[in-house]
C-alpha positions in Angstrom: 57.3 67.0 194.4 59.6 64.9 196.6 58.0 64.3 199.9 58.5 62.1 203.0 55.4 61.8 205.2 55.5 60.1 208.6 52.6 58.6 210.4 51.8 56.3 213.3 52.9 58.4 216.2 50.7 58.9 219.3 50.4 58.4 223.0 51.4 55.1 224.5 52.1 53.8 228.0 55.6 52.7 229.1 56.2 49.2 227.8 53.9 49.6 224.9 54.6 49.4 221.2 54.1 51.7 218.2 54.9 51.4 214.5 55.9 54.4 212.5 55.7 54.7 208.8 57.4 56.9 206.3 55.9 57.1 202.9 58.1 58.5 200.2 57.0 60.0 196.9 58.8 61.2 193.8 62.2 59.7 194.6 63.9 56.5 193.4 63.4 55.0 196.8 65.9 52.1 196.4 68.7 54.5 195.8 68.3 56.2 199.3 69.5 55.1 202.7 66.4 55.5 204.9 66.7 56.5 208.5 64.8 57.6 211.6 65.9 60.5 213.9 64.2 62.0 216.9 64.2 65.3 218.8 63.0 65.7 222.4 62.1 69.1 223.8 65.2 71.1 224.6 67.5 68.6 223.0 69.4 68.2 219.7 68.1 65.9 217.0 69.6 62.4 217.4 70.2 59.4 215.3 67.9 56.4 215.9 68.3 53.9 213.1 69.2 53.5 209.4 68.6 50.8 206.8 70.3 50.4 203.4 68.5 49.1 200.3 70.2 45.8 200.9 68.8 45.5 204.4 71.8 46.4 206.5 70.8 48.2 209.7 72.4 50.4 212.2 70.9 51.5 215.6 71.6 53.9 218.4 72.6 52.1 221.5 69.6 53.5 223.3 67.2 51.6 221.1 69.0 48.4 220.3 66.9 45.4 221.0 63.7 47.4 221.2 63.4 49.1 217.8 63.4 47.6 214.4 63.8 49.5 211.2 62.6 48.1 207.9 61.7 49.1 204.4 59.4 48.0 201.6 60.8 49.2 198.3 57.7 48.1 196.4 55.6 50.5 198.6 58.2 53.2 198.9 57.8 53.1 202.6 60.2 52.8 205.6 59.1 51.6 209.0 60.2 51.8 212.6 58.7 49.2 215.0 59.1 50.5 218.5 58.7 48.0 221.4 59.2 48.3 225.1 58.8 52.0 224.9 60.2 54.2 227.7 59.3 57.7 228.7 62.7 58.8 227.4 61.7 57.8 223.9 59.3 60.7 223.9 60.2 62.9 221.0 59.3 64.0 217.5 60.4 61.3 215.2 61.6 62.3 211.7 62.1 60.2 208.6 65.2 60.8 206.6 66.4 59.8 203.1 70.0 60.1 202.0 72.0 59.2 198.9 75.6 59.3 197.8 74.6 59.2 194.1 76.0 62.6 193.0 73.3 63.4 190.5 70.5 63.1 193.0 69.4 65.4 195.8 71.5 64.2 198.8 69.0 64.4 201.6 65.3 64.8 202.4 63.4 65.1 205.7 59.9 64.4 206.7 57.8 66.7 208.8 57.9 64.6 211.9 55.4 62.7 214.0 55.0 63.0 217.8 55.6 60.0 220.0 54.7 60.4 223.6 55.4 57.6 226.2 53.6 58.3 229.5 51.5 56.8 232.1 
């Protein structure tokens, strides 16, 4: 069945780096816009970044210059490189896949991976 599985989360100190991965299965990966979202305790889920199949990216202002989203279609995997991490980046990070192709399931979500930035 279709599945998105995040990995790479963990505990890091402020200023540190982390790379998240999202492995997709049972989808035509190249037809989906890939994205990362996050949800901190007591807050709404928020947009972090997206990347098209052609490599066009979009970032939330809060992460611009620090985070980089990428994708490897051959591996059916999306990534989020997180640098200069701040305590306010602490959240559960979710992988998302979306498509506007009408014959396909429009959206999938991963289960989330915890990122904690703390001294």
